[in-house]
Each structure stands twice: as structure tokens, then as C-alpha cells.
C-alpha positions, -999 to +999 in steps of 0.1 A: -243+497-567-234+532-556-240+523-520-215+494-522-189+517-538-193+542-510-187+516-484-155+504-502-143+540-506-149+546-468-129+515-460-100+526-482-100+561-467-101+546-432-069+526-437-049+551-457-040+573-426-028+543-407-005+532-435+008+567-441+014+570-403+033+538-400+055+547-429+061+581-415+074+570-381+112+571-379+133+555-352+169+566-351+163+583-385+152+551-401+117+546-417+096+519-400+068+497-412+037+486-394+042+454-374+080+457-376+103+445-348+135+466-345+165+455-325+185+483-311+217+480-290+235+504-268+263+512-293+236+524-318+222+550-295+228+587-299+241+600-266+224+571-249+190+579-264+165+564-290+152+591-313+116+591-325+102+614-352+068+616-369+055+640-396+037+671-382+009+671-409-020+692-397-013+686-360-003+714-336+007+690-308+019+653-304+025+632-273+042+598-270+038+570-244+057+537-239+035+522-211+000+519-227-010+554-220-003+557-183+023+584-189+025+608-218+055+629-229+050+659-252+071+657-284+091+687-296+076+703-327+098+712-356+091+724-391+082+690-405+085+665-376+076+660-340+106+645-322+113+629-289+145+614-274+140+584-251+167+572-228+161+536-219+170+529-183+176+492-189+168+464-214+132+469-224+106+462-251+092+495-264+059+498-283+052+535-288+018+551-291+010+586-301-017+612-291-022+640-317-040+673-313-050+688-346-051+725-354-089+726-348-085+709-313-095+674-322-076+645-306-067+611-319-044+582-310-022+561-333-006+527-326+019+519-354+024+484-341+062+489-342+081+468-315+115+480-304+137+455-286+164+474-268+193+454-254+222+471-237+245+443-247+245+427-282+232+391-282+268+379-288+281+397-258+252+387-236+255+349-244+293+350-241+288+366-207+266+336-197+294+312-208+319+331-188+297+329-157+291+292-163+328+287-163+335+308-132+306+294-111+314+258-120+350+262-112+341+279-079+317+251-072+289+276-065+256+257-070+233+288-064+251+310-089+254+283-114+217+275-113+209+312-116+219+308-152+194+280-158+159+289-170+129+277-150+118+260-182+149+239-184+139+202-187+142+183-154+156+213-137+155+198-102+173+166-114+199+188-132+205+208-100+210+176-081+235+164-107+255+196-105+256+192-067+269+157-073+296+170-095+308+194-068+308+166-043+328+141-064+352+165-081+379+189-068+401+215-085+378+218-115+391+238-145+372+246-177+381+258-211+356+265-240+357+272-277+326+285-296+322+264-327+289+278-341+264+305-334+228+306-347+203+333-335+166+335-340+153+362-364+141+384-335+175+379-316+157+367-285+168+331-288+199+312-299+216+278-303+254+277-299+277+247-303+303+251-276+333+228-272+341+223-235+372+208-220+372+199-183+401+189-160+394+178-124+405+156-096+384+130-078+382+128-040+412+104-039+433+130-057+435+113-091+436+136-121+412+133-151+400+152-181+371+150-205+356+170-233+325+174-254+308+197-279+276+207-262+247+222-282+234+250-259+200+267-263+196+302-249+166+325-246+162+361-235+140+363-204+134+399-194+168+416-194+188+383-190+198+355-213+192+321-198+201+285-206+170+266-217+185+234-229+218+213-234+223+187-261+250+161-258+259+173-224+285+150-208+302+178-189+279+196-166+261+173-142+276+143-159+281+124-126+243+119-123+230+124-159+256+098-170+266+071-146+289+041-145+277+006-141+304-016-127+299-053-134+313-088-128+299-123-133+311-158-127+320-160-164+344-130-158+364-150-131+391-175-138+406-196-109+441-212-116+454-237-091+491-236-082+516-220-058+501-196-053+465-200-065+455-171-088+422-154-093+416-135-125+387-111-123+375-090-152+358-058-140+336-041-166+320-007-169+286-011-187+275+025-179+279+059-196+304+076-173+339+067-163+348+054-128+379+057-108+394+045-075+374+013-077+378-010-047+377-047-055+375-072-025+385-108-027+370-134-002+375-172-001+355-201+012+374-231+028+345-255+022+314-257+000+293-246+029+314-215+035+318-192+053+332-164+032+365-150+046+378-116+035+414-119+023+424-087+005+414-056-015+428-043-047+422-008-062+416+001-098+429+037-100+412+043-133+396+058-151+377+028-163+358+043-192+323+033-204+324+001-224+359-008-211+371-036-189+402-044-168+415-076-154+425-077-117+449-105-107+450-117-071+476-142-058+461-158-028+480-171+002+453-196+010+461-232+005+435-253-014+406-228-014+373-241-025+358-209-040+364-172-043+340-142-043+347-108-058+329-077-046+332-044-066+329-012-046+316-030-015+312+002+005+291+019-022+314+049-026+308+051-064+274+062-077+261+037-103+230+032-123+228-004-109+245-023-081+228-056-087+258-069-107+287-059-084+294-094-070+302-128-084+315-162-071+334-190-087+342-225-074+373-244-083+366-274-105 
């Protein structure tokens, strides 16, 4: 029984110095606890430095390291505390270790397990800077700079980069405005989800003006010294020309042929996709006999935008006398990117 008690006593005595040490470490004059993560920002520094202090106890010398013991710095000895002022050169994660030399010359090391996350900018400032850069780079149509804000862990990053390039190809004179609706940070302040309302105004290649808007849930993470975009939810703004695409459609049921002087062709053009379409060319061709051939007659243009789920009726007055049939081709030159082109043509014969 006495042997077991001695073992338990030894274990208790072994752990007591560690607990006392962890409680005795002060960072910027604040007590720390073992395993604690401390977030420190530039405005909290004293003359640009982080101050460490640890009780002297029975030690005549103390040294501190921030790089796993590769370099040691001697701490200044006071009456009750050893102190050291560290000037962080940039954003860094600091996990201090200590080397003590006692009065009788014995040396020991201590690792309090305290993690200091130093960030020059506050997380709010850093994330807002990312938003400002997004706005600037997108308006400047700079693919390289825009993609520098996107984490390598972003889902389908290659496809997203292609979609941004497609935006810059299709749109001109892009202007953006954003409003921050909600901010949520992780407990360690190294990740965040913000809801950001974006408004976009732009012109297509034909010079027509458009605008759209969406509240995008944006996920950010701190990678090294930079905050990066790691995800976008409900994104119909950035890369929308590829991530969301139109699907222009017409069928024979969408065509109505009315005899008379002149003959009329009513063609209902639909957008079955998830993105608007503009400057849509619609070609009308006729057949003089049931055997053909198809002869092009004219083109009409839907200036747009034709929004997702919408339709528009194009009316054509033909100069042809007694046509047998008409064919309608939507975007015959393939100028508009669509999710499908299999439904871009339809024919209708007169009864």
C-alpha cells in the first residue's frame, strides 16, 4: 500500500511544476493557461512588441525560443520576473519554450503549450481587404490577380478560373458594389463565413447594359499570413457566365404560322437555363416545297436580357407568297454559350 501511495505522490509532484509554470507565464501582462490560444493584433502591441514574463523562482537565468530551440534569447532578470520583448516581423504563430538555469547550475526546459496567433491586421480588416481586392481585380478584368485571392483548396478551382475568364470575355465596363450583411468568425479567428450582398453592372460585347445582384455566402480561411477565399455559396455573380448558363429553346409547338397578306410566323423563344441571355439572333428560313430546300429569309435580334424561365415571342412578316414551311434557328452562329444547343432549331409546316 505504501508503495502505491509513493507512486501517486511522485506523479502529483511531477505535474505540479508544469501547472504552476503555465499559470505563471504572462503575455502582454495577462496570465495564460496551458494549451491556450491567444490572438494578438498589431494595435495591442506595446511599441510594436509582445512582452513575455515568467516568475524567477529559484532560477538565476532564463532563455526563450520561438523556433523549436534553434535560437535562444536570454531573458532580462528582474526582482520577481524574467522578461523578454519580442518584435514580430510579420504575421506568425508563436509557441514559446523556455530554458532555465537554476542557482545550483542545473538546466531544464519548459513548454507551456501556449499558442500565440499574431496578426498585423484584425480579421475584420483582413477579410474586408480581400473584398476590396476582389472588387478591384474583377473590375480591372485581371484574371491572375483575381485568382490570387482564391485558395488552392477551392472546389473546382480550375473550372472556376475558366468561368472568370469567360466573364471577362463576355462582359465590358464591369462595376461592382458590395454590402456586408453578416460576419461569423471561428473561435480561433482563423476562419470566417460572411454573407456579402453584391451588385454588378456591366455591358455585353454588343454594348447593351445589364445589372444583377445576389447575396453570396463567402467562406474565408487564414493561410499563412494571408486570408483566402475557400468557398462561395449562392454565387451567381463571379464566374456566372459558366457556372450558370442559359439554355435557349424552341420547338414546333412554339411556332404558329398564320396565312394572309403577309404570312406571319410567331416564334416563342424560351430560356430554360440558369443565366440570362442577350443579343440573341433568330434566323427565319422558308421552304417552297415539301422537299425543300430551306432558303434563308431574314434575321431578328432579341436585345434582352431574356432571363432564366422567361420567354419572348418574335413575329416575322414574310414576303414569300404561299410558303410551305418555316424553320427557326436560335443563335445560329453559336455566339452565346449554352448548357445545350440541341433545342435551338424547330420547323413548322402550314396546314
